[in-house]
ROSE-4610 file (N, C-alpha, C; in Angstrom, 1 decimal, always signed):
// ROSE-4610
residu = [M/M/M/V/V/V/K/K/K/H/H/H/A/A/A/P/P/P/W/W/W/T/T/T/P/P/P/A/A/A/D/D/D/L/L/L/E/E/E/I/I/I/L/L/L/K/K/K/A/A/A/L/L/L/A/A/A/K/K/K/V/V/V/G/G/G/A/A/A/S/S/S/P/P/P/L/L/L/R/R/R/I/I/I/A/A/A/A/A/A/K/K/K/L/L/L/K/K/K/R/R/R/T/T/T/V/V/V/S/S/S/F/F/F/I/I/I/R/R/R/N/N/N/I/I/I/A/A/A/R/R/R/Q/Q/Q/H/H/H/G/G/G/I/I/I/K/K/K/I/I/I/K/K/K/T/T/T/T/T/T/K/K/K/E/E/E/A/A/A/R/R/R/R/R/R/S/S/S/Y/Y/Y/G/G/G/L/L/L/G/G/G/P/P/P/Q/Q/Q/W/W/W/T/T/T/S/S/S/N/N/N/R/R/R/N/N/N/F/F/F]
num = [1/1/1/2/2/2/3/3/3/4/4/4/5/5/5/6/6/6/7/7/7/8/8/8/9/9/9/10/10/10/11/11/11/12/12/12/13/13/13/14/14/14/15/15/15/16/16/16/17/17/17/18/18/18/19/19/19/20/20/20/21/21/21/22/22/22/23/23/23/24/24/24/25/25/25/26/26/26/27/27/27/28/28/28/29/29/29/30/30/30/31/31/31/32/32/32/33/33/33/34/34/34/35/35/35/36/36/36/37/37/37/38/38/38/39/39/39/40/40/40/41/41/41/42/42/42/43/43/43/44/44/44/45/45/45/46/46/46/47/47/47/48/48/48/49/49/49/50/50/50/51/51/51/52/52/52/53/53/53/54/54/54/55/55/55/56/56/56/57/57/57/58/58/58/59/59/59/60/60/60/61/61/61/62/62/62/63/63/63/64/64/64/65/65/65/66/66/66/67/67/67/68/68/68/69/69/69/70/70/70/71/71/71/72/72/72]
x = [+0.6/-0.3/+0.8/+0.3/+1.5/+1.1/+2.2/+1.7/+1.4/+0.3/+0.2/-0.1/+1.2/+0.6/-0.7/-0.9/-1.8/-2.9/-3.9/-4.6/-5.2/-5.5/-5.0/-6.3/-7.1/-7.8/-7.3/-6.3/-6.3/-5.3/-5.2/-5.0/-6.7/-7.5/-9.8/-9.6/-9.1/-10.1/-9.3/-8.1/-8.0/-7.8/-8.6/-9.3/-10.9/-11.0/-12.9/-12.5/-11.7/-11.3/-10.7/-9.6/-9.4/-10.6/-11.1/-12.4/-13.5/-13.5/-15.2/-13.9/-13.2/-12.7/-12.3/-12.8/-12.6/-11.5/-10.6/-9.2/-9.1/-8.2/-8.2/-7.8/-8.6/-7.1/-5.9/-5.6/-4.4/-3.5/-3.5/-2.9/-3.3/-4.8/-5.4/-3.7/-3.7/-2.8/-1.6/-0.9/-0.2/+0.6/-0.5/-0.6/-0.7/-1.1/-1.7/-0.1/+0.3/+1.3/+1.3/-0.2/-0.8/-0.4/-1.0/-1.7/-3.6/-4.2/-4.5/-6.1/-5.7/-6.4/-6.9/-5.2/-6.1/-6.4/-6.5/-8.0/-9.4/-8.6/-10.3/-11.6/-11.1/-10.8/-11.3/-11.0/-11.1/-12.2/-11.9/-13.3/-14.7/-14.3/-16.1/-16.5/-15.6/-15.8/-16.0/-15.0/-16.7/-17.7/-17.6/-18.7/-18.7/-17.9/-16.6/-16.6/-17.2/-17.3/-16.4/-14.7/-14.5/-13.7/-13.5/-13.8/-13.4/-14.1/-13.7/-12.0/-11.8/-10.7/-11.0/-12.1/-13.7/-13.5/-14.0/-14.2/-12.8/-11.9/-11.0/-10.0/-9.7/-10.2/-10.6/-12.0/-12.8/-12.4/-11.9/-12.1/-10.9/-9.3/-8.2/-8.6/-9.4/-10.2/-9.6/-8.8/-8.7/-9.8/-9.4/-10.6/-10.6/-11.1/-11.3/-10.1/-9.3/-8.1/-7.1/-8.0/-5.6/-6.9/-7.8/-7.9/-7.8/-7.5/-6.5/-7.5/-6.1/-6.6/-7.2/-6.5/-6.3/-7.9/-7.2/-9.1/-8.6/-9.5/-9.4/-10.3]
y = [-0.7/+0.0/+1.1/+2.3/+3.4/+4.5/+5.0/+6.2/+7.1/+8.3/+9.5/+10.1/+11.6/+12.7/+13.1/+13.9/+14.5/+15.1/+14.9/+15.7/+16.7/+18.1/+19.5/+20.2/+21.0/+21.9/+22.2/+23.2/+23.6/+22.7/+21.7/+20.5/+19.9/+19.9/+19.7/+20.6/+22.1/+23.2/+23.6/+23.5/+22.9/+21.7/+20.3/+19.4/+19.8/+20.6/+21.2/+22.4/+22.6/+23.9/+23.6/+22.3/+21.4/+21.2/+20.4/+19.2/+20.4/+21.6/+22.5/+22.8/+22.9/+23.6/+22.0/+21.0/+19.6/+19.5/+19.3/+18.6/+17.1/+16.9/+15.6/+15.0/+13.3/+12.7/+12.9/+13.0/+12.6/+13.8/+15.1/+16.7/+17.0/+16.4/+16.8/+16.5/+15.0/+14.4/+14.7/+15.3/+15.8/+16.7/+17.1/+18.7/+18.3/+18.1/+17.8/+16.5/+15.6/+15.0/+13.6/+13.9/+12.3/+11.1/+9.8/+9.1/+9.6/+9.1/+9.6/+8.6/+7.0/+6.1/+7.3/+7.7/+8.2/+9.6/+10.1/+11.5/+10.8/+10.4/+9.8/+8.9/+8.9/+8.2/+9.4/+10.3/+11.7/+11.9/+11.8/+13.5/+12.5/+11.2/+10.1/+10.7/+10.9/+11.1/+12.8/+13.4/+14.0/+15.2/+13.7/+14.6/+15.3/+15.3/+15.6/+14.9/+15.0/+15.1/+15.1/+14.2/+14.3/+14.0/+13.5/+12.6/+11.4/+11.4/+9.3/+9.4/+8.1/+8.4/+8.6/+8.0/+8.0/+9.9/+10.8/+12.2/+12.6/+12.0/+12.7/+12.3/+11.6/+11.3/+11.7/+12.0/+13.5/+14.2/+14.5/+15.8/+16.6/+15.4/+15.8/+15.6/+15.1/+14.9/+13.1/+12.1/+11.5/+10.0/+9.1/+8.3/+7.2/+6.1/+5.2/+4.1/+4.2/+3.6/+4.5/+4.7/+5.2/+4.3/+3.7/+2.6/+1.5/+1.0/-0.5/-1.8/-2.8/-3.6/-4.9/-5.1/-6.7/-6.8/-8.1/-8.9/-9.2/-8.2/-9.2/-10.6]
z = [-0.1/-0.2/-0.5/-1.8/-1.6/+0.0/+0.8/+1.6/+1.4/+1.4/+0.9/+1.5/+1.5/+2.3/+2.6/+3.7/+4.5/+3.5/+3.3/+2.5/+3.0/+2.2/+3.1/+2.2/+3.1/+2.9/+1.3/+0.8/-0.2/-1.3/-0.9/-2.1/-2.6/-1.5/-2.2/-3.3/-2.3/-4.0/-4.9/-4.9/-6.0/-6.8/-6.3/-7.2/-7.0/-6.5/-6.8/-8.4/-7.9/-8.9/-11.0/-10.1/-11.3/-12.7/-11.6/-12.1/-12.5/-11.2/-12.3/-13.8/-13.4/-15.4/-15.8/-16.1/-16.8/-16.8/-16.0/-16.1/-16.2/-17.1/-17.2/-15.6/-14.8/-13.9/-14.0/-15.1/-15.3/-14.7/-15.0/-15.6/-13.9/-13.2/-12.0/-11.1/-11.1/-9.9/-10.5/-11.7/-11.9/-11.1/-11.1/-10.1/-8.6/-8.3/-6.7/-6.2/-7.2/-7.2/-6.4/-6.7/-6.4/-7.3/-6.9/-8.5/-8.8/-9.7/-10.7/-9.8/-9.9/-8.2/-6.9/-6.1/-5.1/-5.1/-6.1/-6.9/-6.9/-7.9/-7.9/-6.4/-5.5/-4.6/-3.8/-3.3/-2.8/-3.4/-4.7/-5.6/-5.1/-5.4/-4.8/-3.2/-3.0/-1.4/-1.1/-1.6/-1.7/-2.3/-3.6/-4.2/-6.1/-5.5/-6.8/-7.9/-9.2/-10.5/-11.2/-12.0/-11.8/-13.6/-14.9/-15.8/-16.3/-16.9/-17.4/-18.0/-17.9/-19.0/-20.4/-20.5/-21.7/-22.7/-21.4/-21.3/-22.2/-20.9/-21.1/-22.2/-23.0/-24.7/-25.7/-25.6/-25.8/-25.5/-25.0/-24.6/-25.1/-25.9/-26.0/-28.5/-28.2/-30.0/-30.0/-29.1/-29.8/-29.2/-31.2/-31.1/-30.7/-31.0/-30.6/-30.8/-31.7/-32.1/-31.0/-30.3/-29.1/-27.5/-27.7/-26.8/-26.8/-25.8/-25.4/-26.4/-26.9/-27.6/-27.3/-25.5/-24.7/-24.4/-25.0/-24.1/-22.8/-21.5/-20.4/-20.1]
């Protein structure tokens, strides 16, 4: 398990602001120096809507050719 630095009210405000302008989860994670999964968990806990991976790809103009071709 990865140990994260404590989550501050300032971090939460940055998360809210970036989510509001439609930043991708990857960009939010980079800005806050956290993992994408951690960002998603915190956003979910606080009721903050962030983009899904599919929505982020679409917003950058990336089509279906950028999806994984791995079969699970």
